[in-house]
VEXNUKOL-97602 format. One record per residue (C-alpha): residue number from 1; residue in one letter; chain; x, y, z. Coordinates in Angstrom, 1 decimal, always signed. Layout:
KOLFI,NUM,a,A,X,Y,Z
...
END
This chain:
KOLFI,1,x,A,+3.4,+8.2,+10.5
KOLFI,2,x,A,+3.3,+5.6,+7.7
KOLFI,3,x,A,+4.9,+6.8,+4.5
KOLFI,4,x,A,+3.0,+5.8,+1.3
KOLFI,5,x,A,+6.2,+4.8,-0.6
KOLFI,6,x,A,+6.9,+2.1,+2.2
KOLFI,7,x,A,+3.5,+0.3,+2.0
KOLFI,8,x,A,+1.8,-2.3,+0.0
KOLFI,9,x,A,-2.0,-2.1,+0.1
KOLFI,10,x,A,-4.0,-5.4,-0.7
KOLFI,11,x,A,-7.7,-5.7,-1.3
KOLFI,12,x,A,-9.6,-8.7,-0.6
KOLFI,13,x,A,-13.3,-9.7,-0.8
KOLFI,14,x,A,-15.0,-10.2,+2.4
KOLFI,15,x,A,-16.2,-13.7,+3.7
KOLFI,16,x,A,-19.0,-14.8,+5.9
KOLFI,17,x,A,-16.5,-15.2,+8.9
KOLFI,18,x,A,-15.5,-11.5,+8.6
KOLFI,19,x,A,-18.5,-10.2,+10.7
KOLFI,20,x,A,-16.4,-9.3,+13.8
KOLFI,21,x,A,-13.5,-7.8,+11.8
KOLFI,22,x,A,-16.1,-5.6,+10.0
KOLFI,23,x,A,-17.6,-4.5,+13.2
KOLFI,24,x,A,-14.1,-3.8,+14.8
KOLFI,25,x,A,-12.9,-1.8,+11.8
KOLFI,26,x,A,-16.1,+0.2,+11.6
KOLFI,27,x,A,-15.8,+1.2,+15.3
KOLFI,28,x,A,-12.1,+2.1,+14.9
KOLFI,29,x,A,-12.6,+4.2,+11.7
KOLFI,30,x,A,-15.9,+5.8,+12.5
KOLFI,31,x,A,-16.1,+6.2,+16.1
KOLFI,32,x,A,-19.3,+7.9,+17.5
KOLFI,33,x,A,-20.7,+7.8,+13.8
KOLFI,34,x,A,-20.2,+4.0,+13.4
KOLFI,35,x,A,-23.1,+2.0,+12.6
KOLFI,36,x,A,-24.6,+0.0,+15.4
KOLFI,37,x,A,-22.8,-3.5,+15.6
KOLFI,38,x,A,-26.0,-5.4,+14.8
KOLFI,39,x,A,-26.6,-3.4,+11.6
KOLFI,40,x,A,-23.1,-3.5,+10.2
KOLFI,41,x,A,-22.5,-7.1,+11.2
KOLFI,42,x,A,-25.8,-8.2,+9.5
KOLFI,43,x,A,-24.6,-6.7,+6.3
KOLFI,44,x,A,-22.3,-9.7,+5.8
KOLFI,45,x,A,-25.4,-11.9,+5.3
KOLFI,46,x,A,-27.4,-9.7,+3.2
KOLFI,47,x,A,-28.0,-10.7,-0.5
KOLFI,48,x,A,-26.5,-8.2,-3.0
KOLFI,49,x,A,-24.2,-6.7,-0.3
KOLFI,50,x,A,-20.5,-6.9,-1.0
KOLFI,51,x,A,-17.7,-6.2,+1.3
KOLFI,52,x,A,-14.0,-5.4,+0.5
KOLFI,53,x,A,-11.2,-5.2,+3.0
KOLFI,54,x,A,-7.9,-3.4,+2.8
KOLFI,55,x,A,-4.8,-4.9,+4.3
KOLFI,56,x,A,-1.6,-2.8,+4.6
KOLFI,57,x,A,+2.0,-4.4,+4.7
KOLFI,58,x,A,+4.8,-2.0,+5.2
KOLFI,59,x,A,+8.6,-2.0,+6.1
KOLFI,60,x,A,+9.7,-1.2,+9.6
KOLFI,61,x,A,+11.8,+1.8,+9.1
KOLFI,62,x,A,+14.0,+0.9,+12.2
KOLFI,63,x,A,+14.8,-2.7,+11.1
KOLFI,64,x,A,+14.0,-2.4,+7.4
KOLFI,65,x,A,+12.2,-5.7,+7.6
KOLFI,66,x,A,+8.5,-6.2,+6.3
KOLFI,67,x,A,+5.7,-5.7,+8.7
KOLFI,68,x,A,+2.8,-8.2,+8.7
KOLFI,69,x,A,-0.5,-7.3,+6.8
KOLFI,70,x,A,-2.8,-5.4,+8.9
KOLFI,71,x,A,-6.5,-4.9,+8.3
KOLFI,72,x,A,-6.7,-1.1,+7.6
KOLFI,73,x,A,-10.0,-0.4,+6.0
KOLFI,74,x,A,-13.2,-1.5,+4.5
KOLFI,75,x,A,-15.8,-0.7,+1.9
KOLFI,76,x,A,-19.5,-2.2,+2.1
KOLFI,77,x,A,-21.7,-1.7,-0.9
KOLFI,78,x,A,-24.8,-3.1,-2.4
KOLFI,79,x,A,-26.5,-3.8,-5.8
KOLFI,80,x,A,-29.7,-2.0,-6.3
KOLFI,81,x,A,-31.2,-3.0,-9.7
KOLFI,82,x,A,-28.7,-1.6,-11.9
KOLFI,83,x,A,-26.7,+0.6,-9.6
KOLFI,84,x,A,-24.1,+0.2,-7.0
KOLFI,85,x,A,-24.4,+2.0,-3.8
KOLFI,86,x,A,-21.7,+2.5,-1.3
KOLFI,87,x,A,-23.1,+2.0,+2.2
KOLFI,88,x,A,-20.0,+2.7,+4.3
KOLFI,89,x,A,-16.3,+3.1,+3.9
KOLFI,90,x,A,-13.7,+3.5,+6.5
KOLFI,91,x,A,-9.9,+3.5,+7.1
KOLFI,92,x,A,-8.4,+3.2,+10.4
KOLFI,93,x,A,-5.5,+5.4,+11.9
KOLFI,94,x,A,-2.6,+5.4,+11.2
KOLFI,95,x,A,-3.5,+4.2,+7.7
KOLFI,96,x,A,-5.3,+7.4,+6.5
KOLFI,97,x,A,-3.9,+9.4,+3.6
KOLFI,98,x,A,-1.6,+6.8,+2.2
KOLFI,99,x,A,-4.0,+5.5,-0.6
KOLFI,100,x,A,-6.1,+3.0,+1.3
KOLFI,101,x,A,-9.6,+4.6,+0.6
KOLFI,102,x,A,-8.6,+5.2,-3.1
KOLFI,103,x,A,-7.5,+1.6,-3.6
KOLFI,104,x,A,-10.9,+0.5,-2.0
KOLFI,105,x,A,-12.9,+2.8,-4.2
KOLFI,106,x,A,-11.0,+1.4,-7.3
KOLFI,107,x,A,-11.7,-2.2,-6.3
KOLFI,108,x,A,-15.3,-1.5,-5.7
KOLFI,109,x,A,-15.7,+0.2,-9.1
KOLFI,110,x,A,-13.9,-2.8,-10.8
KOLFI,111,x,A,-16.3,-5.1,-8.7
KOLFI,112,x,A,-19.5,-3.1,-9.8
KOLFI,113,x,A,-18.4,-3.0,-13.5
KOLFI,114,x,A,-17.9,-6.9,-13.4
KOLFI,115,x,A,-21.4,-7.1,-12.0
KOLFI,116,x,A,-22.7,-5.0,-15.1
KOLFI,117,x,A,-23.3,-1.9,-13.1
KOLFI,118,x,A,-22.6,+1.6,-14.6
KOLFI,119,x,A,-23.6,+4.0,-11.9
KOLFI,120,x,A,-22.1,+4.3,-8.3
KOLFI,121,x,A,-23.8,+6.1,-5.7
KOLFI,122,x,A,-23.0,+7.3,-2.1
KOLFI,123,x,A,-23.8,+9.6,+0.6
KOLFI,124,x,A,-21.2,+11.6,+2.5
KOLFI,125,x,A,-21.4,+14.0,+5.4
KOLFI,126,x,A,-21.2,+17.5,+4.2
KOLFI,127,x,A,-18.6,+18.4,+6.8
KOLFI,128,x,A,-16.1,+15.4,+5.8
KOLFI,129,x,A,-13.9,+17.7,+3.7
KOLFI,130,x,A,-11.3,+14.9,+3.2
KOLFI,131,x,A,-13.9,+12.4,+1.9
KOLFI,132,x,A,-15.4,+15.0,-0.4
KOLFI,133,x,A,-12.0,+15.9,-1.9
KOLFI,134,x,A,-11.3,+12.2,-2.6
KOLFI,135,x,A,-14.8,+11.6,-4.1
KOLFI,136,x,A,-14.6,+14.7,-6.3
KOLFI,137,x,A,-10.9,+13.9,-7.4
KOLFI,138,x,A,-12.0,+10.6,-8.7
KOLFI,139,x,A,-15.0,+11.6,-10.6
KOLFI,140,x,A,-18.0,+11.7,-8.2
KOLFI,141,x,A,-20.4,+14.6,-8.6
KOLFI,142,x,A,-22.9,+15.9,-6.1
KOLFI,143,x,A,-26.5,+15.4,-7.2
KOLFI,144,x,A,-28.4,+16.2,-3.9
KOLFI,145,x,A,-28.5,+17.3,-0.3
KOLFI,146,x,A,-30.2,+15.6,+2.6
KOLFI,147,x,A,-30.7,+18.3,+5.2
KOLFI,148,x,A,-29.9,+17.3,+8.8
KOLFI,149,x,A,-29.5,+13.7,+7.9
KOLFI,150,x,A,-26.9,+12.5,+10.4
KOLFI,151,x,A,-27.5,+12.3,+14.2
KOLFI,152,x,A,-25.3,+15.4,+14.7
KOLFI,153,x,A,-27.5,+17.5,+12.4
KOLFI,154,x,A,-25.0,+17.5,+9.6
KOLFI,155,x,A,-26.3,+17.3,+6.0
KOLFI,156,x,A,-25.6,+14.4,+3.7
KOLFI,157,x,A,-24.5,+14.9,+0.2
KOLFI,158,x,A,-25.5,+12.5,-2.5
KOLFI,159,x,A,-23.0,+11.8,-5.1
KOLFI,160,x,A,-22.8,+9.8,-8.2
KOLFI,161,x,A,-20.3,+8.5,-10.7
KOLFI,162,x,A,-20.7,+7.0,-14.1
KOLFI,163,x,A,-18.6,+3.9,-14.2
KOLFI,164,x,A,-16.7,+3.2,-17.5
KOLFI,165,x,A,-15.1,-0.2,-18.1
END
């Protein structure tokens, strides 16, 4: 288990050459609920779509030497007129619950604000209690519910946050 105090989380902006990395991370993080490879891969080339990657470097507790940076998460969002919509966010094991998603969300909000966007929207599986707790903790409020939205029959909750610079 990785300890939050022993890691450094860096966020970088996605590039055109990141298609395969995005597909790989989406599959690792989301499993059966991952977007189809074609859909997630094509997002790299869409106008007004932005991708952020998290890379984690830590300290090997056995040797006390730094580990190499490892891709650990991603966030894909798009600009729609004057709003920013998160399309997908994922963090791979074993990098969950060490702050990767929070750091990705903060970077997304900064990027949206720098594009003069003041509202952030997202949809989340109603059964994903961890994600819901995170979104609520950083200021997202539920504004709607889409019944039976996901393939497994789960509802989607629509959430919004007003971004303040």
